[in-house]
C-alpha positions in Angstrom: 106.6 77.2 34.0 109.9 76.4 32.4 113.1 76.5 34.7 114.5 79.3 32.6 111.4 81.5 33.3 111.9 80.7 37.2 115.3 82.4 36.6 115.6 85.6 38.3 117.1 87.2 35.5 113.6 87.4 34.3 112.3 90.8 35.1 109.1 91.0 37.5 106.6 93.5 36.2 103.6 95.5 37.4 100.9 95.8 34.7 98.6 98.6 35.0 95.6 98.1 32.8 93.4 101.1 33.4 89.6 101.0 32.8 87.6 98.5 30.9 88.8 95.3 29.3 92.1 96.5 27.6 94.8 94.1 26.0 97.2 94.6 28.9 95.1 92.0 30.9 96.4 89.4 28.3 99.9 90.7 29.2 99.2 90.2 32.7 97.9 86.7 32.5 100.9 85.4 30.5 103.3 87.3 32.8 101.7 85.4 35.8 102.0 82.3 33.9 105.8 82.8 33.5 106.3 83.8 37.2 106.9 87.5 36.1 103.8 89.4 37.5 104.4 91.4 40.6 100.6 92.8 40.4 97.9 93.8 38.0 96.4 97.3 38.4 92.9 97.9 36.9 89.8 99.7 37.2 86.4 98.0 38.0 86.9 94.0 38.0 85.0 91.1 39.1 86.7 90.2 42.1 85.1 87.5 44.3 83.1 90.3 46.4 81.9 91.6 43.2 80.7 88.4 41.9 79.1 87.5 45.3 77.1 91.1 45.0 76.1 90.3 41.4 75.0 86.9 42.4 72.9 88.1 45.5 71.3 90.7 43.4 70.5 88.6 40.6 71.7 90.9 38.1 74.3 88.9 36.1 72.1 88.8 33.0 72.0 92.7 32.9 74.1 93.9 29.8 76.5 96.2 32.1 76.8 93.5 34.6 77.6 90.9 32.0 80.3 93.2 30.4 82.0 93.8 33.9 82.1 90.0 34.5 83.6 89.4 31.1 86.5 91.3 32.3 87.7 88.6 34.6 90.5 86.4 33.7 91.0 83.4 35.7 94.7 83.1 34.8 95.5 86.2 36.8 95.9 85.4 40.3 93.4 86.9 42.7 96.1 87.9 45.1 97.8 89.9 42.4 94.8 91.9 41.4 94.4 95.7 42.7 90.9 97.0 41.5 90.0 100.8 41.5 86.4 100.9 40.8 85.8 104.4 42.3 88.0 106.0 39.6 86.2 104.3 36.7 83.1 105.4 38.2 84.2 109.1 37.8 84.9 108.2 34.2 81.4 106.9 33.6 80.2 110.2 35.3 82.3 112.3 32.9 80.9 110.4 29.9 77.4 111.1 30.9 78.2 114.5 31.5 79.7 114.8 28.1 76.7 113.5 26.5 74.5 115.9 28.1 76.7 118.8 27.1 78.1 119.8 30.3 81.1 122.2 29.9 83.5 120.7 32.3 83.1 117.2 31.6 86.7 117.3 30.4 87.9 118.2 33.8 86.2 115.5 35.3 87.5 113.0 32.8 91.0 114.1 33.6 90.1 113.8 37.3 89.3 109.9 36.9 92.8 109.5 35.6 94.3 111.3 38.5 92.2 109.3 41.0 93.3 106.2 39.3 97.0 107.4 39.4 96.8 108.2 43.1 95.2 104.6 43.9 98.1 103.1 41.7 100.8 104.9 43.4 99.6 103.3 46.8 99.5 99.7 45.1 103.0 100.4 43.6 104.4 101.2 47.1 102.8 98.1 48.3 103.6 95.5 45.8 106.5 96.9 43.9 109.1 94.6 46.0 111.6 93.5 43.3 109.7 94.5 40.0 111.9 96.0 37.5 109.3 97.1 34.9 106.3 99.4 35.5 104.0 98.9 32.5 101.2 101.3 32.4 98.6 102.2 30.2 98.8 105.8 28.6 96.5 108.1 30.9 96.6 105.9 33.9 100.2 106.5 35.1 99.9 110.0 36.6 101.4 110.2 40.2 102.1 106.5 40.2 105.2 106.8 37.4 107.5 109.0 39.7 106.8 106.5 42.5 107.8 103.6 40.3 110.8 105.1 39.1 111.9 106.1 42.5 111.7 102.5 43.5 114.1 101.8 40.6 111.7 100.5 37.8 111.7 101.3 34.3 108.5 103.0 33.2 107.2 101.5 30.2 103.9 103.4 28.8 101.6 101.5 26.6 100.0 103.9 23.9 97.3 102.5 21.5 96.5 105.2 19.3 98.1 108.0 17.3 100.3 110.6 19.2 97.8 112.6 21.3 98.9 115.9 19.3 97.6 114.2 16.2 94.3 112.5 17.0 91.8 115.2 16.6 94.1 116.8 13.7 93.8 113.8 11.6 90.2 113.5 11.9 89.7 117.2 11.1 91.9 116.7 8.0 90.8 113.7 6.6 93.6 111.5 7.9 96.4 113.8 6.6 99.6 114.7 8.7 100.3 118.3 9.5 103.3 120.0 8.0 106.6 119.0 9.4 107.5 120.8 12.7 103.8 121.7 13.5 102.5 120.7 16.8 98.8 120.9 16.8 96.9 122.3 19.8 95.5 119.5 22.0 92.4 119.3 24.0 92.7 119.1 27.8 92.0 115.2 27.6 94.8 114.7 25.2 97.2 117.1 27.1 96.7 114.9 30.0 97.4 111.7 27.9 100.5 113.3 26.4 102.0 114.5 29.7 101.5 111.0 31.1 103.3 109.5 28.2 106.0 112.0 28.7 107.0 110.5 32.1 107.8 107.0 30.5 111.4 105.9 29.7 110.0 103.8 26.9 106.7 103.7 24.9 105.5 100.6 23.5 102.9 101.1 20.6 101.0 98.5 18.6 101.5 99.6 15.2 104.1 101.3 12.7 101.6 103.9 12.0 101.4 104.8 15.6 105.2 104.6 16.1 105.5 107.1 13.0 103.3 109.5 14.7 105.3 109.6 17.7 108.4 109.9 15.7 106.9 112.8 13.8 106.3 114.6 17.2 110.0 114.4 18.2 110.4 111.1 20.2 113.6 109.4 19.6 113.5 106.2 17.6 115.3 103.9 20.5 112.4 104.9 23.0 109.6 103.8 20.9 109.0 100.3 20.2 106.3 98.3 18.2 104.5 95.2 19.4 101.4 94.3 17.4 98.5 92.9 19.0 97.0 89.5 18.4 93.8 87.7 18.5 92.6 86.5 22.0 92.6 82.8 22.6 89.1 83.2 23.8 87.8 84.5 20.4 89.4 81.4 18.3 87.1 79.1 20.7 83.9 81.2 19.4 84.9 81.4 15.7 82.9 79.0 13.7 83.8 77.5 10.3 83.5 80.0 7.6 80.1 79.9 5.6 80.7 78.5 2.0 77.4 80.1 0.9 77.7 83.1 -1.3 74.8 85.4 -2.3 74.3 87.5 -5.3 75.4 90.7 -3.2 78.9 91.4 -2.1 78.5 91.2 1.7 80.3 94.0 3.5 80.9 94.7 7.3 82.0 97.2 9.5 82.5 96.9 13.0 83.2 99.6 15.6 81.9 102.9 17.2 80.2 104.5 13.9 81.8 107.7 14.0 83.8 110.0 11.9 87.2 108.9 13.3 86.6 105.6 11.7 85.9 106.7 8.3 82.2 105.8 8.3 81.2 109.3 6.4 83.7 107.9 3.7 82.3 104.4 3.6 78.5 105.5 3.4 79.6 108.1 0.6 81.4 105.4 -1.3 78.4 102.8 -1.1 76.2 105.5 -2.2 78.3 106.0 -5.3 78.1 102.4 -6.4 75.0 102.1 -8.3 76.4 99.3 -10.7 77.4 97.2 -7.7 75.2 94.7 -5.8 76.3 95.1 -2.2 75.1 94.5 1.4 76.2 96.3 4.6 76.2 94.7 8.0 76.9 97.7 10.3 78.0 96.5 14.1 78.6 98.9 16.7 76.8 101.9 18.5 75.6 104.6 16.5 75.8 108.4 18.0 72.7 110.6 17.5 74.6 112.9 15.4 75.7 110.2 13.0 72.1 108.4 13.2 70.5 112.1 12.3 73.0 113.0 9.4 72.8 109.4 7.7 69.2 108.5 8.5 68.2 108.1 5.0 71.3 105.6 4.2 70.7 103.7 7.5 67.2 103.1 6.4 68.4 101.4 3.1 67.2 97.9 2.9 70.7 96.8 2.0 71.9 98.1 5.3 71.5 96.1 8.5 72.2 98.0 11.7 73.2 95.2 14.3 74.1 97.7 17.3 76.5 96.3 19.8 77.1 92.4 19.6 78.6 90.0 21.9 82.0 88.9 20.8 80.6 85.3 19.9 77.9 86.8 17.6 80.4 89.4 16.0 82.8 86.4 15.1 79.8 84.4 13.7 78.7 87.5 11.5 82.6 87.9 10.3 82.4 84.3 8.9 79.5 85.0 6.8 80.8 88.3 5.2 83.1 88.6 2.3 84.8 92.0 2.9 85.5 93.9 6.1 85.8 97.7 5.4 87.5 99.8 8.0 88.5 103.1 6.3 89.9 104.7 9.5 91.2 108.2 9.5 93.3 107.5 13.0 93.7 104.5 15.0 96.3 102.5 16.7 95.9 99.0 15.6 92.3 98.0 15.3 92.0 94.8 17.0 88.4 94.2 14.9 90.9 94.2 12.0 92.5 91.2 13.2 89.4 89.6 14.0 88.1 89.8 10.6 91.3 88.5 9.2 91.0 85.6 11.6 87.4 85.1 10.3 88.6 84.9 6.8 87.6 88.2 5.6 89.1 90.1 2.8 90.2 93.6 4.3 89.7 97.2 2.8 91.4 99.7 5.0 93.7 102.7 5.2 97.4 102.9 6.4 95.9 105.0 9.3 94.0 101.9 10.7 97.6 100.8 11.9 96.9 97.1 10.7 99.1 94.4 9.2 97.2 94.3 5.9 99.3 94.8 2.7 97.8 95.9 -0.3 97.3 93.4 -2.8 98.1 90.7 -0.2 95.5 90.7 2.6 93.2 93.1 0.8 93.2 96.6 -0.6 94.7 99.6 1.2 93.2 103.1 0.0 94.2 106.6 1.2 92.4 107.9 4.2 89.4 110.2 3.6 89.0 109.0 -0.2 85.5 108.0 -1.1 86.4 107.4 -4.8 89.4 105.4 -4.0 87.3 103.2 -1.3 84.4 102.9 -4.1 87.0 101.7 -6.6 88.4 98.9 -4.1 84.9 97.7 -3.4 84.1 97.3 -6.8 87.4 95.6 -7.5 86.4 93.2 -4.9 82.8 92.6 -6.1 84.3 92.0 -9.6 86.6 89.1 -8.4 85.0 87.3 -5.5 86.9 84.1 -6.1 90.1 85.9 -5.3 88.2 87.7 -2.3 87.5 84.0 -1.1 91.1 82.8 -1.7 92.8 86.0 0.1 90.4 85.8 2.8 91.5 81.8 3.6 95.1 83.1 3.4 94.4 85.8 6.0 92.8 83.2 8.5 95.7 81.1 8.2 98.3 83.9 8.7 96.6 85.0 12.0 96.4 81.7 13.3 100.1 81.2 12.4 101.6 84.5 13.5 99.3 86.5 15.8 98.0 84.5 18.7 98.4 85.5 22.2 101.8 83.5 22.7 103.1 85.4 19.8 102.1 88.9 21.5 103.4 88.0 24.8 106.6 86.6 23.4 107.4 90.2 21.8 106.4 91.9 25.2 108.5 89.6 27.4 111.5 90.3 25.0 110.7 93.9 25.1 110.9 93.7 28.9 114.2 92.0 29.0 115.9 94.6 26.5 114.8 97.5 28.4 115.2 96.0 32.0 
């Protein structure tokens, strides 16, 4: 730690991550290293008692236990961690209820956020001390936000997707924005998220796209700040050298939940129309039953390989083998997997709504959302000049390695802390 960072002028912060492994854990790890972390709040977490229980039961090899254990970050001091597993268990129950068609699953989901917020409020009271900033993930503030503000903290909400009023609208309308002045109706879930964001003094978003959605819904420009994410250090350690082999077919990958929001309908339609292009598709991620049924014929095509959920090291290896990463999303925040594909040396075809750093003609091709013809034309263009695809892919890997690593992300977040505190 440098002498400058020990200086009391650097603001101390409480970081509230919410459920699952979210990028706020990276901010917490670097804040801890710089002596700025007051506490790290999160859902289920592999604390020492949890690890002992897993060892005692011999369940470390179970996929769910493995994912829980991978949430741990040794850079975050154990004494700074406050974990709230019960609230996350309620969220898991809501997920199962929704899958089963239970009508009030949304109420249970909202209840999980409220339970987290109550636990976070107690932790803020206990660990706030001299903290100047309460950096919380959208939805997970709830009753803890007014507590933090009464203690003199600046409330900074981290929101990682389009404005809540626009998420479902953009999906229904093929990625198109509503007319100016129109405020679409929100579900109970998104109303909860919007209300939580509204408590903040400032909002940090992860792309220019998300910032534009916030401004379109009336947020003041000086309250919405953009900090792009980065590729985690751990990912680079698992990233193998790019394979120089090139087969006769253009090899394309998609990774993420295979759903309409991420543009898979558009991707499948585009590929089916390309009878004159030799292609192969590697599809990574869970496939909901509705998508599996609707596209059963396409998914059985011998040119399509469905990998399911892959560990991050296997995904990294796959991305170094493909030439093109296609992600025609209708609505995102800033898809982390695009950064990972760029780091692996992929040529990227995406939409403005993916919230990526991809510029048309520089890092790949940017097509309008919801347009299978434009996507098909982009894929055909890539297939026609695979040398250019390889060159751009190599430039992409160099760019991410140079400008979008964890220290770059943290430096921007730390600068934001200093400005708003």
